C-alpha positions as CSV (number, residue, x, y, z in Angstrom):
1,X,103.7,-121.7,4.5
2,X,100.1,-122.6,3.6
3,X,97.7,-123.7,6.3
4,X,98.0,-127.4,5.4
5,X,101.7,-127.3,5.9
6,X,101.3,-125.5,9.2
7,X,98.6,-128.0,10.3
8,X,100.8,-131.0,9.5
9,X,103.9,-129.5,11.2
10,X,102.0,-128.8,14.4
11,X,100.1,-132.1,14.6
12,X,101.5,-134.2,17.5
13,X,100.8,-137.1,19.8
14,X,98.7,-136.5,22.9
15,X,101.7,-137.1,25.0
16,X,103.7,-134.4,23.3
17,X,100.8,-132.0,23.5
18,X,100.3,-132.5,27.2
19,X,104.0,-131.8,27.8
20,X,103.4,-128.2,26.6
21,X,101.9,-127.7,30.1
22,X,104.3,-126.4,32.7
23,X,104.2,-126.6,36.5
24,X,102.1,-123.8,38.0
25,X,100.1,-123.2,34.8
26,X,96.4,-122.6,34.6
27,X,94.9,-125.0,32.1
28,X,91.4,-124.2,30.8
29,X,89.3,-127.0,29.2
30,X,86.7,-126.5,26.6
31,X,83.2,-126.4,28.1
32,X,80.8,-129.4,28.2
33,X,81.0,-131.3,24.9
34,X,84.0,-129.1,24.0
35,X,86.2,-130.9,26.5
36,X,89.4,-132.4,25.2
37,X,88.7,-136.1,25.9
38,X,92.0,-137.7,24.8
39,X,94.1,-134.8,26.1
40,X,92.5,-135.0,29.6
41,X,93.0,-138.7,29.8
42,X,96.6,-138.4,28.8
43,X,97.2,-135.5,31.2
44,X,96.0,-137.7,34.1
45,X,98.1,-140.7,33.0
46,X,101.2,-138.5,33.0
47,X,100.2,-136.8,36.3
48,X,103.6,-137.5,38.0
49,X,105.3,-135.1,35.6
50,X,103.2,-132.1,36.8
51,X,102.9,-130.2,40.0
52,X,100.5,-127.4,41.1
53,X,98.7,-127.2,37.8
54,X,95.2,-125.6,38.0
55,X,92.5,-127.0,35.7
56,X,89.6,-124.6,35.2
57,X,86.4,-125.1,33.4
58,X,82.6,-125.1,33.7
59,X,80.4,-128.1,33.1
60,X,82.5,-131.3,32.7
61,X,81.0,-134.4,31.1
62,X,84.1,-136.7,31.1
63,X,85.4,-139.5,33.3
64,X,87.4,-137.0,35.4
65,X,90.6,-139.0,36.0
66,X,92.4,-135.8,37.1
67,X,89.8,-135.3,39.8
68,X,90.4,-138.5,41.6
69,X,91.9,-138.6,45.1
70,X,95.7,-138.4,45.1
71,X,95.8,-136.1,42.1
72,X,95.6,-132.9,44.1
73,X,99.3,-132.3,44.3
74,X,99.5,-132.5,40.5
75,X,96.2,-131.0,39.4
76,X,93.7,-128.9,41.4
77,X,90.4,-128.2,39.8
78,X,89.0,-124.6,39.8
79,X,85.3,-125.1,39.0
80,X,83.5,-122.1,37.5
81,X,80.4,-124.2,37.6
82,X,80.1,-127.4,39.7
83,X,79.2,-130.4,37.6
84,X,78.5,-133.8,39.0
85,X,82.1,-135.2,38.7
86,X,83.5,-132.2,40.7
87,X,81.1,-132.2,43.6
88,X,83.0,-134.8,45.7
89,X,86.4,-133.2,45.1
90,X,85.0,-129.9,46.2
91,X,83.3,-131.4,49.3
92,X,86.5,-133.1,50.2
93,X,88.5,-129.8,49.8
94,X,90.6,-131.3,46.9
95,X,89.1,-128.7,44.5
96,X,87.8,-125.1,44.5
97,X,84.8,-123.2,43.3
98,X,84.9,-119.7,41.9
99,X,81.5,-118.0,41.8
100,X,81.1,-116.3,38.4
101,X,78.4,-115.3,36.0
102,X,78.8,-117.4,32.9
103,X,78.7,-114.2,30.8
104,X,81.7,-112.8,32.8
105,X,84.1,-115.6,32.2
106,X,85.4,-114.4,28.8
107,X,86.1,-111.0,30.3
108,X,88.0,-112.5,33.2
109,X,90.2,-114.3,30.6
110,X,90.6,-111.1,28.6
111,X,91.4,-108.7,31.4
112,X,93.8,-111.0,33.3
113,X,91.5,-111.7,36.3
114,X,91.9,-115.4,35.4
115,X,95.0,-115.5,33.1
116,X,95.0,-118.5,30.8
117,X,98.3,-120.3,30.2
118,X,96.9,-123.3,28.2
119,X,93.5,-123.7,26.5
120,X,92.7,-127.2,25.4
121,X,89.5,-128.0,23.5
122,X,87.8,-130.2,21.0
123,X,87.0,-128.9,17.5
124,X,85.9,-130.0,14.0
125,X,88.5,-130.8,11.4
126,X,89.6,-127.7,9.4
127,X,87.6,-126.8,6.3
128,X,89.1,-126.0,2.9
129,X,90.2,-122.6,4.1
130,X,91.9,-123.8,7.2
131,X,89.2,-122.9,9.7
132,X,88.2,-125.3,12.5
133,X,84.8,-124.9,14.3
134,X,84.3,-124.8,18.0
135,X,81.3,-126.8,17.3
136,X,79.0,-127.4,20.3
137,X,80.8,-125.0,22.7
138,X,81.4,-121.4,21.6
139,X,80.8,-119.8,25.0
140,X,84.1,-118.9,26.6
141,X,86.2,-120.9,24.1
142,X,86.1,-118.1,21.5
143,X,87.9,-115.8,24.0
144,X,90.2,-118.5,25.5
145,X,91.7,-119.0,22.1
146,X,92.7,-115.4,22.0
147,X,93.8,-115.1,25.6
148,X,95.8,-118.4,26.1
149,X,99.6,-118.5,25.8
150,X,99.3,-122.0,24.3
151,X,96.3,-123.3,22.4
152,X,95.8,-127.0,21.9
153,X,93.0,-128.4,19.7
154,X,91.8,-132.0,19.8
155,X,90.6,-132.4,16.3
156,X,87.6,-134.8,16.1
157,X,85.5,-135.5,13.0
158,X,82.6,-136.3,15.4
159,X,82.4,-132.6,16.4
160,X,79.7,-130.8,14.3
161,X,80.6,-127.8,12.3
162,X,78.4,-125.0,13.5
163,X,77.8,-121.5,12.2
164,X,78.2,-118.2,14.0
165,X,81.3,-117.0,15.9
166,X,82.8,-120.4,16.1
167,X,85.5,-120.4,13.5
168,X,89.2,-120.4,14.4
169,X,92.0,-120.4,11.9
170,X,94.6,-123.1,12.3
171,X,97.3,-120.4,12.5
172,X,95.9,-119.4,15.9
173,X,96.5,-122.9,17.3
174,X,99.8,-124.2,18.6
175,X,99.2,-128.0,18.6
176,X,96.7,-130.4,17.0
177,X,95.9,-133.8,18.5
178,X,93.9,-136.2,16.3
179,X,91.0,-137.9,17.9
180,X,88.1,-140.1,16.9
181,X,86.5,-140.4,20.3
182,X,82.6,-140.4,20.5
183,X,81.4,-137.1,21.9
184,X,79.9,-137.1,25.4
185,X,76.1,-137.4,25.2
186,X,73.4,-136.5,27.7
187,X,70.4,-138.9,27.6
188,X,66.9,-137.3,27.6
189,X,65.6,-137.1,31.2
190,X,62.6,-139.1,32.5
191,X,59.7,-136.8,32.9
192,X,57.6,-137.2,36.0
193,X,53.9,-136.3,36.6
194,X,55.1,-133.3,38.6
195,X,57.3,-132.2,35.7
196,X,54.4,-132.4,33.3
197,X,52.2,-130.4,35.6
198,X,54.9,-127.7,36.0
199,X,55.4,-127.8,32.2
200,X,51.7,-127.2,31.6
201,X,51.6,-124.3,33.9
202,X,54.6,-122.7,32.3
203,X,53.4,-123.4,28.7
204,X,50.2,-121.5,29.7
205,X,52.4,-118.4,30.3
206,X,54.0,-118.7,26.8
207,X,52.3,-116.9,23.9
208,X,52.6,-117.0,20.1
209,X,55.7,-115.1,19.0
210,X,57.5,-115.2,22.4
211,X,61.3,-115.7,22.4
212,X,62.3,-118.5,24.8
213,X,65.3,-119.3,26.9
214,X,65.3,-123.0,28.0
215,X,67.8,-125.0,30.0
216,X,68.3,-128.8,30.2
217,X,66.4,-131.3,32.2
218,X,63.0,-132.7,32.8
219,X,61.1,-129.5,33.3
220,X,62.3,-127.7,30.1
221,X,61.6,-130.8,28.2
222,X,58.1,-131.0,29.7
223,X,57.5,-127.4,28.8
224,X,58.5,-128.1,25.2
225,X,56.0,-131.0,25.0
226,X,53.1,-128.5,25.7
227,X,54.2,-125.9,23.1
228,X,53.4,-127.7,19.9
229,X,50.2,-125.6,19.4
230,X,52.1,-122.3,19.6
231,X,53.2,-120.3,16.6
232,X,56.3,-118.4,15.5
233,X,58.3,-118.9,18.7
234,X,61.9,-117.6,18.9
235,X,64.9,-119.1,20.7
236,X,67.7,-117.0,22.2
237,X,69.1,-119.2,24.9
238,X,72.3,-120.2,26.7
239,X,72.0,-123.8,25.7
240,X,69.7,-126.3,23.9
241,X,69.2,-130.0,24.3
242,X,67.1,-132.6,22.5
243,X,63.8,-131.4,24.0
244,X,63.6,-128.5,21.5
245,X,64.1,-130.7,18.4
246,X,60.4,-131.5,17.8
247,X,59.6,-127.8,18.0
248,X,62.3,-126.9,15.5
249,X,61.5,-129.7,13.1
250,X,57.8,-128.8,13.2
251,X,58.5,-125.1,12.6
252,X,57.0,-124.0,15.9
253,X,60.3,-122.4,16.7
254,X,61.2,-120.4,13.6
255,X,62.3,-117.0,15.0
256,X,60.2,-115.0,12.5
257,X,58.9,-112.6,15.2
258,X,62.3,-111.9,16.7
259,X,63.7,-108.3,16.6
260,X,67.3,-109.6,16.6
261,X,68.7,-112.5,14.6
262,X,65.4,-113.0,12.8
263,X,65.0,-116.6,11.8
264,X,68.0,-117.8,13.8
265,X,68.4,-119.8,16.9
266,X,71.0,-118.1,19.1
267,X,72.8,-120.3,21.6
268,X,76.3,-120.5,23.2
269,X,76.6,-124.2,23.8
270,X,74.7,-127.5,23.3
271,X,74.4,-130.7,25.2
272,X,72.3,-133.7,24.2
273,X,72.4,-136.8,22.0
274,X,73.9,-137.5,18.6
275,X,70.5,-136.7,17.1
276,X,70.9,-133.1,18.3
277,X,74.5,-132.9,17.2
278,X,73.6,-134.1,13.7
279,X,70.7,-131.6,13.5
280,X,73.0,-128.6,14.2
281,X,75.8,-129.8,11.9
282,X,76.2,-127.3,9.0
283,X,72.7,-125.9,9.9
284,X,72.6,-122.2,9.0
285,X,69.6,-121.7,11.3
286,X,71.8,-122.2,14.3
287,X,73.9,-119.2,15.3
288,X,76.5,-119.8,18.0
289,X,77.5,-116.8,20.0
290,X,80.2,-116.2,22.6
291,X,78.6,-116.3,26.1
292,X,79.4,-112.6,26.8
293,X,77.2,-111.8,23.8
294,X,74.6,-114.5,24.0
295,X,74.0,-114.0,27.8
296,X,74.4,-110.2,27.9
297,X,71.1,-108.9,29.3
298,X,71.3,-105.9,27.0
299,X,71.5,-108.2,24.0
300,X,68.8,-110.6,25.3
301,X,66.4,-107.7,25.8
302,X,66.7,-106.5,22.2
303,X,64.1,-109.2,21.5
304,X,60.6,-108.5,22.7
305,X,58.5,-111.0,24.8
306,X,61.5,-112.9,26.1
307,X,60.4,-115.8,28.4
308,X,63.3,-117.1,30.5
309,X,62.7,-120.5,32.2
310,X,65.1,-121.6,34.9
311,X,65.2,-124.0,37.9
312,X,66.4,-123.7,41.4
313,X,67.0,-125.5,44.7
314,X,64.7,-123.5,47.0
315,X,62.7,-120.3,47.3
316,X,62.1,-118.5,50.6
317,X,58.9,-116.6,51.5
318,X,60.5,-113.3,50.4
319,X,61.0,-114.7,46.9
320,X,64.7,-115.1,47.2
321,X,66.0,-117.9,45.0
322,X,68.9,-120.2,45.6
323,X,69.8,-122.2,42.5
324,X,73.3,-123.5,43.2
325,X,73.8,-124.9,46.7
326,X,72.3,-126.6,49.7
327,X,73.5,-124.5,52.5
328,X,77.3,-124.4,52.2
329,X,77.4,-127.5,50.0
330,X,78.0,-126.3,46.5
331,X,76.1,-128.5,44.0
332,X,75.9,-126.3,40.9
333,X,76.7,-122.7,39.9
334,X,75.2,-119.4,38.9
335,X,75.6,-120.1,35.2
336,X,73.4,-117.8,33.2
337,X,70.3,-117.7,35.4
338,X,70.7,-114.1,36.4
339,X,71.7,-113.0,32.9
340,X,68.5,-114.3,31.5
341,X,66.3,-113.2,34.4
342,X,67.5,-109.7,33.9
343,X,67.4,-109.9,30.2
344,X,63.7,-111.1,30.3
345,X,62.8,-108.4,32.8
346,X,64.3,-105.7,30.5
347,X,62.6,-107.1,27.4
348,X,59.4,-105.4,26.3
349,X,56.7,-107.9,27.4
350,X,59.2,-110.2,28.9
351,X,58.6,-112.7,31.7
352,X,61.1,-114.5,33.9
353,X,60.0,-117.9,35.3
354,X,61.7,-120.0,38.0
355,X,60.4,-123.6,38.3
356,X,60.9,-126.1,41.0
357,X,59.3,-129.2,42.5
358,X,57.5,-128.3,45.8
359,X,59.6,-130.9,47.7
360,X,62.7,-133.1,47.5
361,X,62.3,-136.3,45.6
362,X,61.3,-138.3,48.8
363,X,58.9,-135.5,49.9
364,X,60.7,-135.1,53.2
365,X,61.8,-131.5,52.7
366,X,59.9,-128.5,51.3
367,X,61.6,-126.5,48.6
368,X,59.5,-123.4,49.5
369,X,61.1,-122.4,52.8
370,X,60.8,-119.7,55.4
371,X,64.4,-118.6,54.9
372,X,67.2,-119.8,52.6
373,X,69.1,-122.6,54.2
374,X,72.0,-121.2,56.4
375,X,75.0,-120.6,54.2
376,X,73.1,-120.8,51.0
377,X,73.7,-118.0,48.4
378,X,70.9,-116.0,46.8
379,X,71.2,-116.6,43.1
380,X,68.2,-114.5,42.0
381,X,67.3,-111.6,44.3
382,X,63.8,-110.9,45.5
383,X,63.8,-107.7,43.4
384,X,64.6,-109.7,40.2
385,X,62.1,-112.5,40.7
386,X,58.9,-112.7,38.7
387,X,57.0,-116.0,38.3
388,X,57.6,-119.0,40.6
389,X,56.0,-122.3,39.4
390,X,55.6,-125.6,41.2
391,X,53.3,-128.5,40.4
392,X,50.7,-126.8,42.6
393,X,50.5,-123.6,40.7
394,X,51.9,-120.2,39.7
395,X,53.0,-117.4,42.0
396,X,53.5,-114.0,40.4
397,X,55.7,-112.0,42.7
398,X,56.9,-109.0,40.7
399,X,55.5,-105.8,42.3
400,X,54.0,-107.7,45.3
401,X,54.5,-106.9,49.0
402,X,56.3,-109.3,51.2
403,X,53.0,-110.3,52.7
404,X,51.5,-110.9,49.3
405,X,54.5,-112.9,48.2
406,X,54.4,-115.2,51.2
407,X,50.7,-115.9,50.7
408,X,51.2,-116.8,47.0
409,X,54.2,-119.0,47.7
410,X,52.5,-120.9,50.5
411,X,49.6,-121.5,48.2
412,X,51.9,-123.4,45.7
413,X,53.9,-125.2,48.4
414,X,53.3,-128.9,49.0
415,X,50.1,-129.4,51.2
416,X,52.0,-131.3,53.9
417,X,54.2,-128.2,54.6
418,X,51.6,-125.4,54.3
419,X,50.7,-125.5,58.0
420,X,54.3,-124.9,59.1
421,X,54.7,-122.1,56.5
422,X,51.4,-120.6,57.7
423,X,52.7,-120.5,61.2
424,X,55.8,-118.7,60.0
425,X,53.5,-116.3,58.1
426,X,51.6,-115.5,61.3
427,X,54.8,-115.0,63.3
428,X,56.3,-112.8,60.7
429,X,53.3,-110.6,59.8
430,X,51.2,-110.7,63.0
431,X,48.1,-112.1,61.4
432,X,46.7,-115.5,60.5
433,X,47.1,-116.6,56.9
434,X,43.8,-115.7,55.1
435,X,41.7,-118.7,54.2
């Protein structure tokens, strides 16, 4: 049987595909824009047919019907990263969170730590040789296809065809669900004056020829806006969004000074607008890698002068970074922060940067604190931390004593909280904070 005959014989309605799930199964969804939109919606509509099904994934961009109250006896979410739609369900104990490095998820699928019964994802239509592309979400999907007992592909012509390790032959897939749904998009964030100041401080730490890791949000986009005068930047990053497009289109990011994947942008998933999706479609400059390769610190460090730029919730006076929770309230996840912090630290000439606003949005709470909020996890340890940046300046902590760290961090805290932090400094170190 040729691939076209196989594809036709295994194409089915969403209802028939959903019924491949059995009670007690673990169902893994494609990540971010790789989520199976029609499949998820149909699964929720047929919820009464299922019991004790676990649904595991990382960032989720959909409407989240299966996460609604009353669904928990049918579907229980296991979040490997807590996106906005899952926060309420976790807070109300209707869903769970599993701490995990993003780079470790494929191995957990592979070695049976998290066995995968069903993997459902969105992909591009097959090409003339019968290969679909994972498109905007390679990350753990490449391994989930291999590990799952049942593989269900939602085939959507809106999904870009990307290069790299994204191709899956139709013979590896058990069911195909046709879809024409618009892909989830993430609108560019509004950039505040504080974001711009942070972005300028960070851009001053970036040199010609550096290899960047950037996330999504106002601060990374602000950083990008100050990099147009740089030359020959590289990009080896967990994800990219629209903020890097001007740098790519202008040739500022060209990868010519990279030691690995010269001339390529290496990434494991993408989130943004249709403009970004169209840019990466059939673009040979974009090389999609599985997350256990892309986020592997040993791979990251093969490039010199890696600059990792990440954000966090709070930093204490020792330099401990919490990036995923407010006390015991889980609001995010570990993701790839530690992977890239360590990769940058291992890189020749590398620099790791953690950026944060000095206060919460209403300026009622300092984000530079004497100690991490009770119950909050340490995402980046004090031994791994390097640069901390707020809108009030830059603290360079690597190789510094606890006393020196505290002084530098207080200097970049919001002025209204410096007196209280100075009092903590005096209590902790037995001396007044130097003027």
